[in-house]
C-alpha positions, -999 to +999 in steps of 0.1 A: +213+088+138+179+099+136+154+076+115+136+100+087+098+092+091+088+076+057+059+085+039+032+057+039-003+053+027-026+034+052-056+024+038-090+004+048-112-014+021-148-019+031-173-043+006-170-082-006-129-082-001-128-111+017-123-147+004-122-131-032-083-127-036-084-089-023-046-098-005-030-116-031-046-091-059-034-061-037+002-079-030+006-083-070-005-047-077+017-034-052+044-053-063+039-043-099+037-004-089+074-010-071+055-004-038+065-021-006+038-030+028+017-053+040-022-062+035-042-080+062-077-095+069-097-080+095-121-095+121-153-069+106-146-084+071-124-060+056-091-054+044-066-031+060-027-026+051-001+000+044+023+009+016+055+028+009+077+036-019+110+022-012+129+044+009+150+070-017+181+070+005+184+032+007+184+032-031+208+058-034+182+084-049+185+120-038+165+140-065+130+153-059+117+136-090+124+102-072+100+111-045+073+124-069+076+090-084+069+072-052+040+093-046+027+091-080+028+051-075+010+056-040-016+075-057-023+049-085-024+023-061-051+042-040-069+042-071-064+007-082-079-001-045-110+017-057-116-010-083-102-039-067-099-072-086-131-088-108-144-112-081-142-079-058-171-055-044-154-021-030-181-001-013-157+024+004-114+026+007-105+050+036-069+058+026-043+087+040-011+093+047+012+089+078+046+091+090+062+059+104+096+051+113+100+019+096+104+009+059+090-023+048+108-048+030+087-061+000+051-065+001+034-091+024+002-105+035-001-109+070-025-134+089 
């Protein structure tokens, strides 16, 4: 059985985003929007990650509206990344959609 690719928002955030609770805030924001994925600090001082709406087929959803809701949640998440938590300064958010065969379980901070 072939695995369907999962639309995934890949993001890279530049600015004062380490040491200011950006990863924790990102995890909480994603969870509040019903998203799954991960976030991690990068060696250059930036933060990167991936977010997905949970796989519709795993939830038994088959209506187009569920996919649209997932895409809307991902777009809202992208907007939230632009602002970041109060202690951060976001200079740039580079984000775009990719298809990957993996569906994440929960939203985690990777080290």
